[in-house]
C-alpha positions as CSV (number, residue, x, y, z in Angstrom):
1,M,-129.6,142.0,-146.0
2,T,-132.3,141.5,-143.1
3,S,-133.2,138.0,-143.0
4,S,-136.8,136.7,-142.4
5,L,-135.9,135.4,-139.0
6,E,-134.3,138.8,-138.3
7,K,-137.6,141.0,-139.8
8,I,-139.8,138.4,-137.3
9,V,-137.7,139.1,-133.9
10,I,-137.9,143.1,-135.1
11,D,-141.3,143.4,-135.6
12,W,-141.8,141.0,-132.4
13,M,-139.2,143.8,-130.3
14,S,-141.2,146.4,-131.8
15,N,-144.2,145.8,-129.5
16,K,-142.0,145.0,-126.3
17,G,-139.7,146.8,-123.8
18,A,-136.3,147.2,-122.6
19,P,-136.6,143.5,-120.5
20,E,-137.3,141.8,-123.5
21,W,-135.0,143.3,-125.7
22,H,-132.4,142.2,-123.2
23,G,-133.5,138.9,-123.2
24,V,-132.7,138.5,-127.1
25,A,-129.9,140.8,-127.0
26,V,-127.9,138.6,-124.5
27,N,-128.6,135.0,-126.1
28,W,-128.5,136.0,-129.5
29,N,-126.5,134.0,-131.9
30,W,-124.5,136.2,-134.3
31,D,-124.5,133.7,-136.6
32,N,-128.3,134.7,-137.4
33,G,-127.4,138.3,-138.2
34,V,-127.2,141.5,-136.5
35,E,-130.0,143.2,-137.3
36,P,-132.3,142.6,-134.5
37,L,-129.1,144.2,-132.2
38,L,-128.9,147.2,-134.1
39,W,-132.4,147.6,-133.9
40,I,-131.9,147.6,-130.2
41,V,-129.4,149.7,-129.5
42,D,-131.1,152.0,-132.1
43,Q,-133.3,152.4,-129.0
44,L,-133.1,155.1,-126.8
45,D,-135.1,152.9,-124.0
46,C,-132.4,150.4,-124.2
47,D,-130.7,149.5,-120.8
48,K,-127.1,150.8,-120.2
49,A,-126.3,146.6,-119.6
50,T,-128.3,145.6,-123.0
51,A,-125.9,148.6,-124.7
52,L,-122.8,147.1,-123.6
53,T,-123.6,143.4,-124.2
54,V,-124.0,144.0,-127.6
55,F,-120.9,146.7,-127.7
56,W,-118.1,144.4,-125.9
57,W,-119.2,141.1,-127.9
58,A,-118.9,142.8,-130.9
59,G,-115.0,143.3,-130.4
60,P,-115.1,147.1,-130.6
61,V,-111.4,147.6,-130.6
62,D,-111.1,146.2,-134.2
63,Q,-113.9,148.4,-135.5
64,I,-112.4,151.6,-133.5
65,D,-108.6,151.1,-133.9
66,K,-108.1,152.2,-137.9
67,N,-104.9,150.6,-138.0
68,S,-106.4,146.8,-137.4
69,K,-106.8,144.3,-140.1
70,V,-110.6,143.8,-139.8
71,Y,-111.5,147.5,-139.5
72,N,-114.5,148.0,-141.7
73,P,-116.5,151.4,-141.6
74,Q,-119.3,150.0,-144.2
75,G,-119.6,146.8,-142.2
76,E,-122.5,146.1,-139.6
77,V,-120.4,145.2,-136.6
78,Y,-119.2,148.7,-137.0
79,K,-122.3,150.1,-137.2
80,L,-123.6,148.1,-134.3
81,V,-120.3,149.9,-132.2
82,H,-120.8,153.2,-133.8
83,T,-124.7,153.4,-132.8
84,V,-123.6,152.6,-128.6
85,L,-120.7,155.1,-129.0
86,G,-123.6,157.8,-130.7
87,N,-126.5,157.0,-128.4
88,W,-124.5,155.8,-125.4
89,E,-124.9,159.4,-123.0
90,Q,-128.8,159.2,-124.1
91,Y,-129.5,155.6,-122.6
92,R,-130.7,156.6,-119.2
93,T,-131.7,153.2,-117.5
94,A,-129.3,150.7,-115.7
95,R,-131.7,147.7,-114.6
96,F,-129.5,145.2,-115.9
97,K,-126.3,143.0,-114.9
98,F,-123.3,143.5,-117.0
99,R,-119.7,142.3,-115.9
100,L,-116.4,143.8,-118.5
101,P,-115.2,140.8,-120.3
102,S,-111.8,139.8,-119.1
103,Y,-109.9,141.1,-121.5
104,T,-110.7,144.6,-120.8
105,E,-108.3,144.9,-118.0
106,N,-105.4,144.5,-120.1
107,L,-106.3,147.2,-123.0
108,N,-103.7,149.9,-121.9
109,S,-101.0,147.4,-122.1
110,P,-98.4,147.7,-124.8
111,N,-99.2,144.4,-126.5
112,W,-102.9,145.9,-127.4
113,G,-101.0,148.8,-128.9
114,L,-103.5,151.2,-128.4
115,S,-103.3,154.6,-129.4
116,Q,-104.2,157.4,-126.6
117,E,-107.2,158.1,-128.8
118,C,-108.7,154.9,-129.1
119,L,-108.1,154.3,-125.3
120,E,-110.0,157.6,-124.8
121,I,-113.3,156.3,-127.2
122,L,-113.4,153.6,-124.4
123,K,-112.7,154.8,-121.4
124,P,-117.0,155.4,-121.2
125,M,-117.5,152.1,-121.8
126,L,-115.2,150.4,-119.6
127,I,-118.0,150.2,-116.7
128,N,-119.8,147.6,-114.9
129,V,-123.5,147.8,-114.2
130,N,-125.0,146.4,-110.6
131,G,-128.6,146.3,-112.2
132,Q,-131.1,143.7,-110.1
133,E,-134.1,143.4,-112.2
134,R,-134.8,140.2,-114.0
135,Y,-135.3,139.6,-117.7
136,P,-136.8,136.7,-119.6
137,N,-134.0,134.4,-121.4
138,Y,-135.0,133.5,-125.2
139,G,-133.1,130.8,-127.3
140,Q,-130.3,132.3,-129.7
141,S,-132.9,132.2,-132.2
142,G,-135.1,134.7,-130.3
143,P,-138.4,134.0,-128.5
144,Q,-140.2,131.1,-129.7
145,E,-142.6,132.6,-130.6
146,C,-140.7,134.2,-133.2
147,Y,-138.9,130.9,-133.9
148,I,-142.1,129.5,-134.6
149,A,-143.3,131.5,-137.0
150,Y,-140.5,131.4,-139.1
151,L,-140.3,127.8,-139.3
152,E,-143.6,127.9,-140.4
153,Q,-143.3,130.3,-143.0
154,I,-140.0,128.1,-144.4
155,G,-142.0,125.1,-144.3
156,E,-140.0,123.5,-141.5
157,P,-141.7,121.5,-138.8
158,V,-142.8,122.7,-135.3
159,S,-141.6,120.2,-132.8
160,D,-142.9,119.2,-129.6
161,L,-140.2,120.7,-127.9
162,N,-140.8,123.9,-129.6
163,R,-144.0,123.9,-128.5
164,Q,-142.8,123.4,-124.8
165,I,-140.7,125.9,-124.6
166,L,-143.0,128.6,-126.0
167,E,-145.1,127.4,-123.2
168,S,-142.4,128.2,-120.8
169,E,-141.6,131.2,-121.7
170,R,-145.6,132.4,-122.1
171,A,-145.1,131.3,-118.1
172,G,-142.8,132.8,-117.2
173,Q,-140.5,130.4,-116.6
174,N,-137.5,131.6,-118.5
175,L,-137.0,134.6,-115.8
176,S,-132.9,135.3,-115.6
177,Q,-131.7,134.6,-111.8
178,T,-131.4,136.8,-109.1
179,D,-127.8,137.0,-107.6
180,E,-129.0,135.3,-104.5
181,E,-130.5,132.4,-106.5
182,A,-127.6,131.7,-108.9
183,A,-125.5,131.5,-105.5
184,A,-127.9,129.2,-104.0
185,A,-127.7,126.9,-107.3
186,Y,-124.1,126.8,-107.2
187,Q,-123.7,126.4,-103.4
188,R,-125.7,123.1,-104.3
189,E,-123.7,122.0,-107.3
190,M,-120.8,122.6,-104.7
191,E,-122.3,120.5,-102.3
192,E,-123.2,117.9,-104.4
193,W,-119.4,118.3,-106.6
194,V,-117.8,118.0,-102.8
195,S,-119.9,114.2,-102.6
196,E,-118.6,113.2,-105.3
197,L,-115.0,114.1,-104.7
198,E,-115.4,111.8,-101.2
199,D,-116.6,109.0,-103.6
200,M,-113.7,109.7,-105.9
201,V,-111.1,110.0,-103.0
202,T,-113.0,106.3,-101.4
203,I,-111.6,104.5,-105.1
204,A,-108.6,106.3,-105.1
205,E,-107.8,104.7,-101.7
206,K,-108.4,100.9,-103.2
207,L,-106.7,101.7,-106.5
208,K,-103.5,100.0,-104.5
209,N,-105.8,96.5,-104.4
210,L,-107.1,96.7,-108.1
211,S,-105.1,94.7,-111.0
212,Q,-103.8,97.1,-113.4
213,T,-106.6,96.8,-115.9
214,D,-109.1,98.3,-112.9
215,K,-106.6,101.1,-112.0
216,E,-106.5,102.1,-115.5
217,A,-110.1,102.0,-116.1
218,A,-110.5,104.4,-112.1
219,Q,-107.6,106.1,-113.2
220,R,-109.8,107.1,-116.4
221,E,-113.0,107.5,-114.3
222,L,-111.5,110.0,-112.2
223,E,-109.6,112.2,-115.3
224,E,-113.1,112.3,-117.2
225,W,-114.7,113.6,-113.2
226,F,-112.4,116.6,-113.1
227,S,-112.9,117.7,-116.6
228,E,-116.4,117.6,-116.1
229,R,-115.9,120.1,-113.7
230,E,-113.5,122.6,-114.9
231,D,-116.4,124.4,-116.1
232,L,-117.7,124.8,-112.5
233,L,-114.4,125.9,-111.2
234,T,-114.2,128.5,-114.0
235,T,-117.8,130.4,-112.7
236,V,-117.1,129.7,-109.3
237,E,-113.9,131.7,-109.7
238,K,-115.9,134.3,-112.1
239,L,-118.2,134.8,-109.0
240,Q,-115.4,135.1,-106.4
241,K,-114.1,138.0,-108.5
242,E,-117.4,140.0,-108.9
243,K,-118.0,139.9,-105.4
């Protein structure tokens, strides 16, 4: 059953186009329901990158492999996966960027135990898309305009933050970054990281002159610092693989 939020978002998307659809699809919280995603992939103007995003986030193997424990031909996720498969040849554009999830590199491994039939079905979907067009990024509940309408419908208060986000979206301040902008942002973050690392090295050099209590405190600070940067390292590694 379609929720009121899903219906509001679908009604809003009916007057929009591929960039807005992509912005909804890549940020949507599936716990809100999948009807907006079903609506998007059912449009023949849906971009290939959008369709691939929805397809791979749906865990398609489980809805293609009949031996899977969660295979459910009556389910919404099954419908999502097979709508994309059925429409794939009719999606014409490749305007946005998409990268396959890393696990797809090993789908033909014996550990997956996939039949040749299943692998053949997946084969056309095992592609990256190098589109460079920017698109509007929305929150996990869709465009703020829709979320505010939903809050008002259910009698919940609309906060100042909701209104600020709405204004930023209307001003076009939620556009996705280009590859160059993303690279520049990561470069700046890396430079800040190196500067902080130099500070940590200085602290480490002073450890030998500290009391045991101070050493333990400094050690905790170092551990927290490295922990906070694990996400950055993961992102940098991912960027390097995509080059």
